[in-house]
Structures are given as C-alpha cells and as structure tokens.
N, C-alpha and C positions, 0 to 999 in steps of 0.2 A: 541843405539842399533837401528837397523831398525826395522820397523812395521812388524810383521810376517803375518799380515792380509792384503790382497789385498784391494784395493779400494772398489771392489764390495762387498766383506764381511763386511767391515766397514759400507757401506751404508745399507746392510741388517740389520745389528745389530742395527744401528740408527734407522732405521724405524720400526723394531719390538718394540724397546724400546719406541719410541715416540707414536706409535699407540696402543701398548697393555699395556704398563707399565709406563706411565707418572707419576702416583701416586706414584709408587715405586721410580723412578728418585727423585722425591722431597723429599721423606722421606730419601734417600741416602745422598741428598745435605744437607738437614736439619741436619741430625745426624752425618755425617762424613766429610762433606764438609765445615764446618765453618760458614754455613749460616742458623741458626736456624729460622729465620724470612722470608726465601725466600718464595715467592708467587708462583713461577713458575721455572721449570727446564726441559730442553730438552737436550737429549743426542747429542752432537756435535761431538765426536770422541771416537775412542777406539785404543788403542796400547798395546804393551806388558806389559807395566808398570801400566797402569791407564785407567779410563774411564773418559770422559770430558763432562761437561755440560755447557750450556748457562743458566745463573740464571738470573731471572727477566729480560729477554730480552737483556742483554748486557754483564754482566760480565761472564767471562769463570772460571770455577772451575774445578780441576782435582782431582779425588779421587783414590789414589793407590789401587791397587788389593792386596798388601800385598805379592805378589809372581810375578814372571815373567811368563806371558802366552805365549805359543807357538802354540797352536792349538784351533781352533773355539770352540770345544765343551767345553773348559775350561772356555770361557766366561760366558756361562749360570751359571755354578757353582759359579763362582766368584761374579756375579751380585747377586745371591741369598744369598750368604754368606754376601755382603756388605749390602744387604737389611735387613737380620736379625740382624746384628751388629747395623745397624742404628735405628732399631726398639727398640732393648734393650736399646741404649744410650738414646733415646727419651722416654723410658717408656711406649712404645705402644706395643700391641699385634700384632704379624705378622699375615697377613692373612694366610688362609690355604696352600694348596699345591701351590708351584712355579715350 
C-alpha cells in the first residue's frame, strides 16, 4: 500500500513527535516495540500501517498502528492509543491529557 501521507505531512508528524513527545516515543518502543531497555527513540517515519523509530541511534523499529490509517487526524489518535497500551504493558501510569 502506498503511503497516504505526503512527505510534508510525515515531516511535520516526525518533528512534532521528536520535539514534543520524545518521552512518549521511548515508552512506545519499550512497551510495544520489543526494546524494553531502549535508551532513546526518535520518530523516523509514518505510513498507513505503522510508526517507525530509530532506537539507540541505529536500529529501526516499526510499531504497527493495529489498523490502516488513511487521514492525518487518525495519526494523533493512533499515537495516543499506542502510548496508553505501552504504559499499560509497562505498568506505568499514563500522563494526563494527550
């Protein structure tokens, strides 16, 4: 499937995640990306099926959305859902409003 998000949209999502939600990305990678000991995670890509991170500076980890996304507003809801699922799996309390 081709990416429903333009390069500009992907860049905006990556910038927002890396500038404002880097801690959330690390929680998602630790809880759902199979890297519980990860020290860092930076959002490197977004497509219809998953969000991708660079973990600890080199490894790429894809975390599936669990559904196929077709519109930009769905990304925010999907990231929040992944964050909450990761918090639950890790046994930590999610921060307030996202």
